[in-house]
C-alpha positions in Angstrom: 6.9 -114.2 49.8 10.0 -111.9 51.1 13.3 -113.0 52.4 12.5 -112.7 56.1 9.3 -115.1 55.8 11.7 -118.2 54.3 13.1 -118.0 57.6 10.1 -119.8 59.0 10.5 -123.6 58.0 8.1 -126.3 58.9 9.4 -128.1 62.2 8.1 -131.7 63.1 7.4 -132.1 67.0 10.7 -133.5 68.7 11.3 -135.9 70.1 9.7 -138.6 68.2 8.5 -140.8 69.7 8.1 -138.8 72.8 10.7 -141.0 74.7 8.4 -140.4 77.3 9.0 -142.9 80.6 6.5 -142.3 83.1 3.0 -140.8 82.3 1.0 -139.5 84.9 -2.6 -139.7 84.6 -4.2 -136.3 84.9 -7.5 -137.6 86.1 -6.0 -139.9 88.9 -2.5 -138.8 89.4 -1.4 -142.6 89.3 1.6 -143.0 87.6 2.1 -145.6 84.3 5.7 -146.7 82.6 5.4 -145.9 78.9 8.2 -148.2 77.9 6.9 -151.8 76.3 9.4 -153.7 78.6 9.1 -151.4 81.6 4.9 -151.3 81.3 4.9 -155.2 81.2 7.2 -155.6 84.6 5.2 -152.7 86.1 1.7 -154.5 85.0 2.9 -157.9 86.6 3.8 -156.2 89.9 0.2 -154.8 89.8 -1.7 -157.8 89.2 0.5 -159.9 91.7 -0.2 -157.6 94.9 -4.0 -157.0 93.5 -4.6 -160.6 93.1 -5.6 -161.6 96.6 -6.1 -158.0 97.9 -9.8 -156.8 97.4 -9.0 -153.8 98.8 -6.7 -152.7 96.0 -8.7 -154.6 93.4 -11.7 -151.7 94.9 -9.0 -149.0 94.4 -8.0 -149.8 90.6 -11.7 -150.5 89.7 -12.3 -147.0 91.3 -9.0 -145.5 89.2 -10.3 -147.1 85.6 -13.7 -146.0 86.0 -12.3 -142.5 86.6 -9.6 -142.5 83.9 -10.3 -144.5 80.7 -6.6 -144.0 79.7 -5.0 -145.6 83.4 -7.4 -148.5 82.4 -6.0 -148.8 79.0 -2.3 -148.4 79.7 -2.9 -150.9 82.9 -4.8 -153.9 81.8 -5.8 -153.5 78.1 -4.2 -155.8 75.5 -3.5 -155.9 71.6 -3.0 -158.2 68.8 -0.4 -157.3 66.1 1.1 -159.5 63.2 4.3 -157.3 62.7 6.4 -154.1 63.5 8.9 -151.9 61.7 12.6 -151.5 62.2 14.8 -148.7 61.7 15.1 -148.4 58.7 11.5 -148.8 57.7 11.2 -152.5 57.1 8.7 -154.8 58.0 9.0 -157.8 59.9 6.9 -160.2 62.0 6.0 -159.6 65.8 8.2 -161.5 67.9 5.1 -161.7 70.2 1.4 -160.9 69.0 -0.2 -160.0 72.3 1.1 -156.5 73.2 0.0 -154.6 76.1 -1.9 -151.3 74.7 0.3 -148.7 75.7 -1.5 -146.0 73.8 0.1 -143.0 71.6 -0.1 -139.5 71.8 -2.3 -139.2 68.8 -4.5 -142.1 70.3 -4.6 -140.0 73.2 -6.1 -137.1 71.6 -8.8 -139.4 69.9 -10.0 -140.6 73.0 -10.1 -137.4 74.5 -12.1 -136.2 71.5 -14.7 -139.6 72.0 -15.0 -138.0 75.7 -15.8 -134.4 74.5 -18.2 -135.9 71.5 -20.0 -137.8 74.1 -20.5 -134.8 76.5 -21.9 -132.6 73.6 -23.6 -135.0 71.4 -21.4 -134.5 68.7 -20.5 -137.3 65.6 -17.1 -138.2 65.1 -15.4 -139.5 61.6 -11.8 -140.8 62.1 -9.6 -139.8 58.6 -7.0 -142.5 59.1 -3.9 -144.1 57.4 -3.5 -147.8 57.6 -2.7 -149.5 60.9 -3.1 -146.4 63.3 -5.1 -148.8 66.0 -8.3 -146.7 65.3 -10.4 -149.8 65.0 -9.4 -151.1 68.5 -9.2 -147.4 70.2 -13.2 -147.6 69.2 -13.7 -150.6 70.4 -11.5 -150.0 73.7 -14.3 -146.8 74.0 -17.2 -148.9 73.8 -15.8 -151.3 75.9 -15.0 -149.1 78.8 -18.3 -147.8 79.0 -19.8 -151.3 78.9 -17.6 -152.2 82.0 -17.9 -148.7 83.8 -21.2 -146.8 82.8 -24.6 -147.7 83.9 -26.6 -148.7 81.2 -24.9 -147.7 78.6 -27.0 -149.5 75.0 -24.1 -149.3 72.4 -24.5 -150.4 69.0 -21.2 -151.6 66.6 -21.8 -152.0 62.8 -19.6 -152.9 60.0 -19.9 -154.0 56.2 -21.0 -157.6 56.7 -21.9 -160.2 59.9 -18.3 -161.9 59.9 -16.7 -158.4 60.4 -19.2 -157.7 63.6 -19.0 -161.2 64.9 -16.9 -164.6 63.7 -15.2 -166.6 66.3 -11.4 -166.6 65.9 -11.7 -163.5 63.1 -10.2 -160.4 64.9 -10.9 -158.5 62.2 -14.5 -158.7 63.8 -15.5 -156.1 66.5 -16.9 -158.8 68.8 -13.7 -160.8 68.4 -11.8 -157.7 69.6 -13.8 -157.3 72.7 -13.6 -160.8 73.5 -9.7 -160.6 73.3 -9.6 -157.5 75.9 -12.2 -159.3 78.2 -9.5 -162.9 78.0 -6.5 -160.7 79.0 -8.5 -158.6 82.0 -7.8 -160.3 85.5 -10.9 -162.4 86.7 -11.9 -159.6 89.5 -12.2 -157.0 86.7 -13.5 -159.4 84.3 -17.5 -159.3 83.5 -19.5 -162.5 84.3 -20.2 -164.7 81.3 -18.6 -162.4 78.9 -17.5 -165.3 76.4 -19.1 -166.6 73.3 -21.7 -169.3 74.2 -22.4 -168.2 77.3 -25.4 -166.3 78.6 -24.4 -162.9 78.5 -22.5 -163.2 75.5 -24.6 -164.7 72.4 -24.0 -163.7 68.6 -23.5 -160.4 68.1 -25.3 -159.6 71.5 -23.2 -159.1 75.2 -24.6 -157.6 77.9 -22.7 -157.1 81.3 -25.0 -157.7 84.4 -23.3 -155.5 86.7 -23.7 -152.2 85.1 -26.6 -153.3 82.8 -25.3 -152.1 79.9 -25.9 -153.7 76.6 -23.8 -154.1 73.3 -25.2 -155.4 70.1 -23.7 -156.0 66.4 -25.4 -155.5 63.3 -24.4 -155.4 59.4 -24.8 -152.0 57.6 -27.7 -152.5 55.5 -29.9 -149.7 54.4 -32.5 -150.0 57.3 -29.9 -151.1 59.8 -30.7 -149.1 62.9 -33.3 -147.6 61.9 -35.8 -146.9 65.3 -32.9 -148.5 67.4 -31.9 -145.7 70.3 -28.5 -145.6 71.5 -25.5 -143.5 73.3 -23.1 -144.5 70.8 -23.0 -146.3 67.7 -19.7 -147.2 66.0 -19.8 -147.7 61.9 -16.6 -149.4 61.3 -15.1 -149.7 57.5 -18.1 -147.3 56.7 -16.2 -146.2 53.2 -16.6 -150.2 52.3 -20.7 -150.0 52.7 -22.8 -150.4 50.0 -25.9 -148.6 50.9 -23.9 -145.6 52.6 -26.2 -142.6 51.9 -29.1 -144.7 53.6 -27.3 -146.0 56.6 -25.9 -142.4 56.7 -29.7 -141.3 57.1 -30.7 -144.1 59.1 -28.6 -143.7 61.8 -28.7 -140.1 62.1 -31.9 -140.9 64.9 -30.3 -144.1 66.0 -27.6 -142.7 68.2 -26.6 -139.6 70.4 -23.0 -140.1 68.9 -21.8 -141.9 66.2 -18.3 -143.4 65.6 -17.4 -143.3 61.8 -14.5 -145.4 61.4 -12.8 -146.1 57.6 -10.0 -145.7 55.3 -10.7 -143.3 52.4 -12.6 -145.0 49.5 -12.9 -143.0 46.2 -16.7 -142.3 45.5 -17.8 -143.4 49.0 -20.5 -142.2 51.5 -18.1 -142.1 54.3 -15.7 -139.5 51.6 -18.5 -137.5 50.7 -19.6 -137.4 54.8 -15.9 -136.4 55.5 -15.9 -133.5 53.2 -19.1 -131.9 53.7 -17.9 -130.2 57.1 -21.1 -131.9 59.1 -19.3 -133.8 61.1 -16.3 -133.5 63.3 -13.3 -135.1 61.6 -10.1 -136.5 63.7 -6.6 -137.2 61.6 -4.8 -140.1 62.2 -1.9 -139.5 59.8 0.7 -142.1 59.2 3.5 -139.6 60.7 1.8 -139.8 64.2 2.6 -143.7 64.3 5.8 -144.4 66.6 7.3 -146.5 64.0 6.2 -145.9 61.1 7.3 -142.2 61.6 10.2 -142.9 63.7 13.4 -140.8 61.6 10.6 -138.3 60.3 12.0 -135.4 58.4 10.3 -132.5 56.2 11.2 -132.7 52.2 11.0 -129.2 50.2 10.1 -129.9 46.8 8.8 -127.6 44.2 8.3 -125.2 46.8 6.2 -127.2 49.0 6.9 -129.4 51.9 6.1 -133.0 52.5 6.9 -135.5 55.5 8.8 -138.7 54.6 10.6 -141.1 57.1 12.6 -144.5 56.4 9.2 -146.6 56.2 7.5 -144.1 54.1 10.6 -143.7 51.4 10.6 -147.7 51.2 7.0 -148.0 51.0 7.2 -145.4 48.3 9.7 -148.3 46.2 7.7 -150.8 46.9 4.4 -149.6 46.2 4.3 -146.7 43.8 3.0 -143.1 44.5 -0.6 -143.7 43.4 -0.9 -146.3 46.4 0.9 -144.1 48.6 -1.7 -141.2 48.0 -4.6 -143.1 48.6 -3.4 -145.4 51.2 -1.1 -143.4 53.1 -1.6 -139.8 52.8 -5.3 -140.1 52.3 -5.6 -138.3 49.4 -9.1 -138.3 47.9 -9.3 -138.9 44.2 -13.0 -136.9 43.7 -13.8 -133.8 44.3 -16.3 -133.0 46.9 -18.4 -130.0 48.1 -15.0 -128.8 50.8 -13.9 -125.6 49.7 -10.1 -125.9 51.2 -7.9 -128.3 49.7 -7.9 -130.7 52.7 -4.8 -132.4 52.4 -3.1 -129.2 52.2 -4.9 -127.7 54.8 -3.8 -130.9 56.9 -0.2 -130.8 55.8 0.2 -127.1 57.2 -1.3 -128.5 60.5 1.5 -131.1 61.0 4.2 -129.1 59.6 3.0 -125.7 61.7 0.8 -125.8 64.2 2.2 -125.7 67.7 0.6 -125.2 71.1 0.8 -121.7 72.1 3.5 -120.2 74.5 1.3 -118.0 76.4 -2.4 -118.0 77.2 -3.2 -114.6 78.3 -6.4 -112.4 78.7 -5.6 -108.5 77.9 -8.0 -106.0 78.7 -8.7 -102.4 80.2 -8.8 -102.0 83.7 -12.4 -100.2 83.5 -14.6 -99.5 80.8 -13.4 -96.1 79.8 -15.8 -93.5 78.0 -15.0 -92.4 74.0 -13.1 -89.9 74.9 -10.4 -91.3 77.1 -9.8 -94.0 74.7 -9.2 -91.7 72.1 -6.7 -89.8 74.0 -5.2 -92.7 74.8 -4.4 -93.7 71.3 -3.4 -90.5 70.2 -0.5 -90.9 72.7 2.9 -91.2 71.6 4.2 -92.7 75.1 4.4 -96.7 75.3 3.9 -97.2 79.1 0.3 -98.2 79.1 0.8 -100.8 81.7 -1.2 -98.7 84.4 -4.4 -98.6 82.0 -4.8 -102.4 80.5 -4.5 -105.8 83.0 -2.3 -108.6 81.6 -2.7 -111.9 82.8 -1.7 -115.6 81.9 -4.5 -117.6 82.5 -5.3 -121.6 81.9 -8.4 -121.0 79.6 -7.6 -117.3 78.5 -8.9 -115.9 75.5 -5.5 -114.7 73.7 -3.3 -117.4 72.4 0.2 -116.1 71.5 2.8 -118.0 69.7 5.6 -115.3 69.8 8.1 -114.7 72.4 7.8 -111.8 75.0 10.6 -108.8 75.7 10.7 -106.2 77.7 10.1 -103.1 75.9 12.2 -99.9 77.5 9.5 -99.8 80.6 10.4 -102.9 81.3 7.3 -104.2 80.4 6.9 -107.9 78.9 5.4 -107.6 75.6 5.6 -109.1 71.6 8.8 -107.7 69.9 8.4 -104.1 69.2 11.3 -104.0 66.4 8.4 -106.3 64.3 5.1 -104.8 63.1 1.9 -106.5 63.2 -1.7 -107.0 61.3 -4.5 -108.1 63.2 -7.6 -109.0 61.5 -11.1 -108.8 63.0 -14.2 -110.9 62.3 -17.0 -109.6 64.4 -19.8 -112.0 66.3 -22.6 -110.9 67.5 -21.8 -111.0 70.9 -24.7 -113.4 72.1 -22.7 -116.4 72.9 -23.4 -117.8 69.7 -20.4 -117.1 66.9 -17.1 -116.2 68.7 -15.6 -112.6 67.9 -12.1 -113.3 66.6 -8.6 -111.2 66.3 -6.3 -113.2 64.2 -2.4 -111.0 64.9 0.1 -111.7 61.8 3.6 -110.4 61.9 4.1 -108.5 58.8 8.0 -109.5 58.8 7.6 -112.6 59.1 4.2 -113.8 57.6 3.6 -115.8 60.7 0.8 -115.9 63.0 1.9 -114.6 66.2 -1.8 -114.6 68.4 -5.4 -115.0 68.1 -8.4 -114.0 70.1 -11.5 -115.4 70.5 -14.6 -115.3 72.4 -18.4 -115.0 71.6 -19.7 -113.1 74.9 -18.7 -109.3 73.7 -20.9 -107.2 71.7 -19.2 -104.8 69.4 -18.9 -101.7 71.9 -17.2 -103.9 74.7 -15.6 -105.9 71.6 -13.9 -102.6 70.8 -12.0 -101.8 73.5 -10.5 -105.2 73.8 -9.4 -104.5 70.1 -7.9 -101.7 71.3 -6.5 -102.3 74.7 -4.4 -105.6 72.5 -3.3 -103.2 70.0 -1.8 -100.8 72.7 -0.1 -103.8 74.4 1.2 -105.3 70.8 2.5 -102.6 69.8 5.1 -102.1 67.4 8.0 -100.1 65.7 8.3 -96.1 65.4 6.6 -94.0 64.5 3.1 -95.2 65.0 3.8 -98.0 67.6 0.3 -99.7 67.3 -0.8 -102.5 64.8 -2.3 -102.1 61.6 -6.4 -103.2 61.7 -8.2 -104.7 59.3 -12.0 -105.9 60.2 -14.7 -107.3 57.9 -17.1 -104.4 58.0 -20.3 -106.5 57.2 -22.8 -107.1 59.6 -21.6 -106.3 63.6 -18.4 -105.6 62.2 -19.6 -102.0 60.6 -20.5 -101.1 64.3 -17.2 -102.1 65.5 -15.6 -100.0 62.6 -17.9 -97.0 63.6 -16.6 -96.7 66.9 -12.9 -97.2 66.0 -12.7 -94.8 63.5 -15.3 -92.2 64.6 -15.3 -92.7 68.2 -11.8 -93.7 69.0 -9.8 -92.3 66.2 -7.7 -95.2 66.0 -5.1 -94.1 63.1 -4.1 -97.3 61.3 -6.9 -99.3 59.4 -7.8 -100.6 56.3 -9.4 -98.4 53.4 -11.1 -99.6 50.3 -9.8 -98.6 46.9 -11.5 -97.7 44.1 -11.8 -100.0 41.6 -11.6 -100.0 37.2 -9.8 -96.5 37.2 -6.3 -95.8 35.9 -5.1 -95.2 39.3 -6.5 -97.0 42.3 -7.4 -94.0 45.2 -8.2 -94.8 48.8 -12.3 -94.5 49.4 -13.5 -92.7 52.4 -15.0 -96.2 53.6 -13.3 -97.9 56.5 -13.2 -101.7 57.1 -13.4 -104.6 54.3 -17.0 -105.0 53.2 -17.1 -108.4 51.4 -19.6 -109.7 48.9 -19.8 -113.2 48.0 -17.4 -113.1 45.4 -14.9 -111.4 47.2 -14.9 -113.4 50.0 -14.6 -116.2 48.1 -11.3 -114.7 46.5 -10.2 -114.1 49.8 -10.6 -117.5 50.9 -8.9 -118.9 47.9 -5.8 -116.6 48.4 -5.7 -118.2 51.8 -6.1 -122.1 50.7 -3.3 -121.0 48.3 -0.7 -119.5 50.9 -1.8 -122.6 53.6 -0.3 -124.9 50.2 2.7 -123.0 48.9 4.0 -120.9 51.7 3.8 -116.7 52.1 1.7 -117.6 55.6 2.3 -119.7 58.3 -1.1 -120.4 60.8 -0.3 -121.9 63.9 -3.6 -121.7 65.4 -5.2 -125.8 65.1 -8.5 -124.7 65.8 -8.6 -122.5 62.9 -7.3 -124.8 60.4 -9.7 -127.6 61.7 -12.9 -124.7 61.1 -11.2 -124.6 57.5 -12.0 -127.9 57.0 -15.4 -127.4 57.4 -16.0 -125.1 55.0 -17.7 -125.8 51.9 -19.4 -124.5 48.6 -23.4 -123.6 49.8 -25.9 -124.9 46.8 -27.6 -121.3 47.1 -24.0 -120.3 46.5 -21.1 -118.6 48.1 -18.4 -120.5 50.7 -18.9 -121.0 54.9 -18.8 -123.2 57.2 -21.4 -126.4 56.9 -22.8 -125.7 60.1 -24.3 -122.6 58.4 -25.6 -124.7 55.6 -29.5 -123.9 56.4 -29.3 -120.6 58.6 -30.7 -117.0 56.7 -28.6 -114.9 54.6 -28.4 -112.4 57.8 -27.3 -115.1 59.8 -24.4 -116.3 57.7 -23.2 -112.4 57.8 -22.9 -112.1 61.3 -21.4 -114.9 62.2 -17.6 -114.4 63.4 -15.0 -117.0 63.1 -11.0 -117.4 62.9 -10.8 -118.1 59.2 -12.2 -115.1 58.0 -10.0 -113.2 60.6 -6.8 -115.0 59.5 -7.6 -114.3 55.8 -7.9 -110.6 56.1 -4.3 -110.9 57.9 -3.1 -111.7 54.4 -3.3 -107.8 52.4 -1.0 -105.9 54.5 0.5 -103.9 51.9 -1.0 -100.1 53.3 0.8 -101.3 56.3 3.2 -98.4 57.4 6.6 -99.5 56.4 8.8 -100.0 59.3 13.0 -99.3 59.1 13.4 -102.8 57.8 11.2 -102.8 55.1 12.3 -98.9 53.7 14.3 -99.5 50.3 17.5 -97.6 50.4 18.3 -95.8 47.5 21.6 -95.7 46.3 23.5 -92.2 46.6 23.9 -90.4 43.1 21.7 -92.8 41.8 19.0 -90.2 39.5 16.3 -91.6 41.9 18.4 -90.1 45.2 19.1 -86.7 42.7 15.7 -86.4 42.3 14.5 -87.0 45.9 16.8 -84.1 46.8 15.9 -81.9 44.4 12.1 -82.6 45.6 13.4 -81.9 49.1 15.3 -78.5 48.3 12.2 -77.1 46.2 9.9 -78.1 48.9 8.1 -74.7 49.8 8.4 -73.0 46.3 5.9 -72.2 43.9 5.3 -75.2 41.4 7.1 -74.7 38.3 4.0 -75.7 36.3 2.4 -72.4 37.9 4.9 -70.2 37.3 4.4 -67.1 35.1 6.5 -67.3 31.8 8.5 -63.7 31.5 8.3 -63.5 27.8 9.9 -60.0 27.8 13.2 -61.3 29.6 13.0 -64.3 27.3 13.4 -61.6 24.3 16.1 -60.0 25.6 19.7 -60.8 24.7 
């Protein structure tokens, strides 16, 4: 790690808690106070106004149907027993009944639920204790019961008492009863309490929407033959028949929500590390009370997140408890390739939203000769050739500041040098082609481009357009390219080297020789072993430093990497694919890993070592410079006649 790389230290988002006083619903435009006392006061006024105004009640019902978060923050209540003070100590809650004012991490979870329902994707919640995941899951299904027509839902836990037992707030159905109890009468569904006709043991139906919620304990045959929109598997780490339950529930629901804290040896842990399910992490440091005053501590060249609450708990409980119950450290090994906690810790410390979201491409599709002529130019004013624009969902994400170059064009810092790691997809909409861009001087990921719709010949032009815009210091003024040459990457490399004559790119070296020399092979051809070694390097730098990954999607993809039973490493969703399909799969993880080896990049002025004046090396270099163009001593003929004279 260079001295410059030490400058980039992890930063947690500030302020925390966010301090947001007024939240504006993105779907309805309605505003809600987020401070607890202000939220209570606002709710009372809202309910008073709506009590006898049927028109206003209909407007509120429409807003709640449109926005889950508006409904929860305006009408949801939750039940708590204790709270955390500023010094980290726990005390009984003054009032157990509190408005459900969602935290940012909970808002993200609800968004993930919506995305999973839209795509039919299962989701597993990997949480520390007391993050409100069970309440969030229940609220999500409750909203569907109230506002979605004919939603067939199922909730399961380890035994019946945890599904439906009167007076037990741990039970799922008691949470639903509690939510209904605190809704205004004009929003409450008819006969919704235990013993009434629409609410019997482990069963609730809403005659207005026709939606039905059933409960069941998790036996090995549970849910078999059932057909549901969503199935909630709560406390899944504690079930005794986890493997059979996981299999039986696969065809029972479009979406499974799996919620639990980690239990060593459980099917929950196996599933979490399989890479075959979307994992949503809810770490303790996103809790607004436990994470208050949080900070980053460096120990043994590793960074950890701590807070007053964490320090006090560690004193009382010990590190083993904290690892299992708070830090979510898995004890037993699994099939996951990357060490999960290292990746998640890196994500918490370094991931940031991009500063710019852009699209960079040539203004038109130029021919090979034209592109080659453009690359050969030494001028930096290429802005007439390519278009640069900031768009909401652009393929290029940037985590660097843009500065004016000598022509006045806004570009990445031209005093720094960049390496572009490139992984090429087939360009048929199935797998992304990805460009990951790293700054050599800082070791920081400064950009990422991803799109699945460009074949190699079109992708090559995008690579060059981004390279010309990114630029770099003199004398080369262009980034160093390193692409995986397997699969479609072979054609990409052929175009970049043979057609465009791009000058700065990776070439393989001979191995097993006294002196390693560059070969004529361009691009990085990876075997099963070399790819695994490359990914092991990425895993190490994520844990110990030397590289800063800013892309949350890249790190989430890393968590899906597993050891294949047939050998090799890759995303779990390719486990059943052919070897050819695996080779043509492009992704962010490989592109990021390709940027790590940058020793062959041309050296900028900041990298050039200054030789001390009058040192032996200095005098040797001057001698070589003076003798430039002369006949080498080793080839000079010696005059024995002259040597013998005198």
